[in-house]
C-alpha positions as a Markdown table, in Angstrom:
| # | Residue | x | y | z |
|---|---|---|---|---|
| 1 | Met | 50.2 | 17.6 | -1.3 |
| 2 | Glu | 50.5 | 14.7 | -3.6 |
| 3 | Leu | 48.1 | 11.8 | -3.3 |
| 4 | Ser | 48.9 | 8.4 | -4.6 |
| 5 | Asn | 46.3 | 6.1 | -6.1 |
| 6 | Gln | 46.8 | 3.7 | -3.2 |
| 7 | Thr | 46.1 | 6.4 | -0.7 |
| 8 | Leu | 42.9 | 7.5 | -2.5 |
| 9 | Thr | 41.7 | 3.9 | -2.9 |
| 10 | Ala | 42.3 | 3.2 | 0.8 |
| 11 | Arg | 40.5 | 6.4 | 1.8 |
| 12 | Gly | 37.6 | 5.4 | -0.5 |
| 13 | Val | 37.3 | 2.0 | 1.1 |
| 14 | Ala | 37.4 | 3.6 | 4.6 |
| 15 | Leu | 34.7 | 6.2 | 3.7 |
| 16 | Ser | 32.5 | 3.5 | 2.3 |
| 17 | Lys | 32.7 | 1.6 | 5.6 |
| 18 | Glu | 32.1 | 4.8 | 7.5 |
| 19 | Leu | 29.1 | 5.7 | 5.4 |
| 20 | Asp | 27.6 | 2.2 | 6.0 |
| 21 | Ser | 28.2 | 2.6 | 9.7 |
| 22 | Ala | 26.6 | 6.1 | 9.7 |
| 23 | Trp | 23.5 | 4.8 | 8.0 |
| 24 | Glu | 23.2 | 1.9 | 10.5 |
| 25 | Lys | 23.5 | 4.3 | 13.4 |
| 26 | Leu | 20.8 | 6.6 | 11.9 |
| 27 | Glu | 18.5 | 3.6 | 11.4 |
| 28 | Asp | 19.0 | 2.5 | 15.0 |
| 29 | Ala | 18.5 | 6.0 | 16.3 |
| 30 | Glu | 15.3 | 6.4 | 14.4 |
| 31 | Thr | 14.0 | 3.1 | 15.7 |
| 32 | Arg | 14.8 | 4.1 | 19.3 |
| 33 | Phe | 13.1 | 7.5 | 18.7 |
| 34 | Ala | 9.9 | 5.8 | 17.4 |
| 35 | Glu | 9.8 | 3.5 | 20.4 |
| 36 | Ala | 10.5 | 6.4 | 22.9 |
| 37 | Glu | 7.9 | 8.6 | 21.2 |
| 38 | His | 5.3 | 5.8 | 21.4 |
| 39 | Ala | 6.1 | 5.1 | 25.1 |
| 40 | Tyr | 5.9 | 8.8 | 26.0 |
| 41 | Lys | 2.6 | 9.3 | 24.2 |
| 42 | Met | 1.0 | 6.3 | 25.7 |
| 43 | Ala | 2.3 | 7.2 | 29.2 |
| 44 | Ser | 1.2 | 10.8 | 28.8 |
| 45 | Ser | -2.3 | 9.8 | 27.7 |
| 46 | Asn | -2.7 | 7.3 | 30.5 |
| 47 | Ala | -1.4 | 9.9 | 33.0 |
| 48 | Arg | -3.9 | 12.5 | 31.8 |
| 49 | Met | -6.8 | 10.0 | 32.1 |
| 50 | Ser | -5.6 | 9.0 | 35.5 |
| 51 | Val | -5.4 | 12.6 | 36.8 |
| 52 | Gln | -8.8 | 13.3 | 35.3 |
| 53 | Ala | -10.4 | 10.3 | 37.0 |
| 54 | Arg | -8.7 | 10.9 | 40.4 |
| 55 | Tyr | -9.9 | 14.5 | 40.6 |
| 56 | Ala | -13.3 | 13.8 | 39.1 |
| 57 | Asp | -14.0 | 11.4 | 41.9 |
| 58 | Lys | -13.4 | 14.2 | 44.4 |
| 59 | Gly | -15.6 | 16.6 | 42.5 |
| 60 | Val | -12.6 | 18.8 | 41.6 |
| 61 | Lys | -12.6 | 20.3 | 38.1 |
| 62 | Leu | -9.1 | 20.9 | 36.7 |
| 63 | Thr | -8.1 | 23.1 | 33.8 |
| 64 | Val | -6.5 | 21.5 | 30.8 |
| 65 | Gln | -3.2 | 23.1 | 31.8 |
| 66 | Glu | -3.4 | 21.6 | 35.3 |
| 67 | Lys | -4.1 | 18.2 | 33.9 |
| 68 | Asp | -1.3 | 18.5 | 31.4 |
| 69 | Asp | 1.2 | 19.7 | 34.1 |
| 70 | Met | 0.3 | 16.8 | 36.5 |
| 71 | Ala | 0.5 | 14.3 | 33.7 |
| 72 | Phe | 3.9 | 15.7 | 32.6 |
| 73 | Val | 5.3 | 15.3 | 36.1 |
| 74 | Gln | 4.2 | 11.7 | 36.1 |
| 75 | Thr | 5.8 | 11.0 | 32.7 |
| 76 | Ser | 9.0 | 13.0 | 33.0 |
| 77 | Asp | 11.2 | 9.9 | 32.6 |
| 78 | Gln | 9.4 | 8.9 | 29.4 |
| 79 | His | 9.7 | 12.5 | 28.2 |
| 80 | Leu | 13.4 | 12.6 | 28.9 |
| 81 | Ala | 13.9 | 9.3 | 27.0 |
| 82 | Phe | 11.9 | 10.8 | 24.1 |
| 83 | Val | 13.8 | 14.0 | 23.8 |
| 84 | Thr | 17.1 | 12.2 | 24.2 |
| 85 | Ala | 16.2 | 9.8 | 21.4 |
| 86 | Asp | 15.4 | 12.9 | 19.3 |
| 87 | Ala | 18.8 | 14.3 | 20.0 |
| 88 | Tyr | 20.5 | 11.0 | 19.0 |
| 89 | Val | 18.6 | 11.1 | 15.6 |
| 90 | Arg | 19.7 | 14.7 | 15.0 |
| 91 | Ala | 23.3 | 13.8 | 15.9 |
| 92 | Ala | 23.2 | 10.7 | 13.6 |
| 93 | Arg | 21.9 | 12.8 | 10.7 |
| 94 | Ala | 24.6 | 15.4 | 11.3 |
| 95 | Asn | 27.2 | 12.6 | 11.3 |
| 96 | Leu | 25.8 | 11.1 | 8.1 |
| 97 | Lys | 26.0 | 14.5 | 6.4 |
| 98 | Arg | 29.6 | 14.9 | 7.6 |
| 99 | Val | 30.6 | 11.6 | 6.0 |
| 100 | Gln | 28.7 | 12.5 | 2.8 |
| 101 | Val | 30.7 | 15.7 | 2.6 |
| 102 | Gln | 33.9 | 13.7 | 3.0 |
| 103 | Val | 32.8 | 11.3 | 0.2 |
| 104 | Asp | 32.2 | 14.3 | -2.0 |
| 105 | Ile | 35.7 | 15.7 | -1.3 |
| 106 | Trp | 37.2 | 12.2 | -1.9 |
| 107 | Arg | 35.4 | 12.0 | -5.3 |
| 108 | Ser | 36.7 | 15.4 | -6.2 |
| 109 | Leu | 40.3 | 14.5 | -5.2 |
| 110 | Asn | 40.0 | 11.2 | -7.1 |
| 111 | Ser | 38.8 | 12.9 | -10.2 |
| 112 | Ser | 41.6 | 15.4 | -10.0 |
| 113 | Gln | 44.1 | 12.6 | -9.6 |
| 114 | Arg | 42.7 | 10.7 | -12.6 |
| 115 | Ala | 42.8 | 13.9 | -14.7 |
| 116 | Ala | 46.4 | 14.5 | -13.7 |
| 117 | Met | 47.4 | 11.0 | -14.7 |
| 118 | Glu | 45.8 | 11.3 | -18.1 |
| 119 | Leu | 47.9 | 14.4 | -18.8 |
| 120 | Val | 51.1 | 12.5 | -18.1 |
């Protein structure tokens, strides 16, 4: 397959834009992850304290596991948002790596094209 300078240049421009977009998506995903992590940790801590207080008033002693399980049930929505945000970060990182590999391939093709032109 023969590649023209025009084709390589156009692909380089497109990859540059795609790389910028991938970085922006990763930044956004990491911000959403941090916010979701904070919300989950705060809700989880509040739920554990609430469970402890509720049962302490009744004279019931709970195990750590029982408190954690009850708190988890109360914060399941925040936990789901947290793990979903984590999945978005992993997907954004994988996409960024994919684009970086394409950039490396483009560089290699571009170098080969320049070398071929110097021989002519």
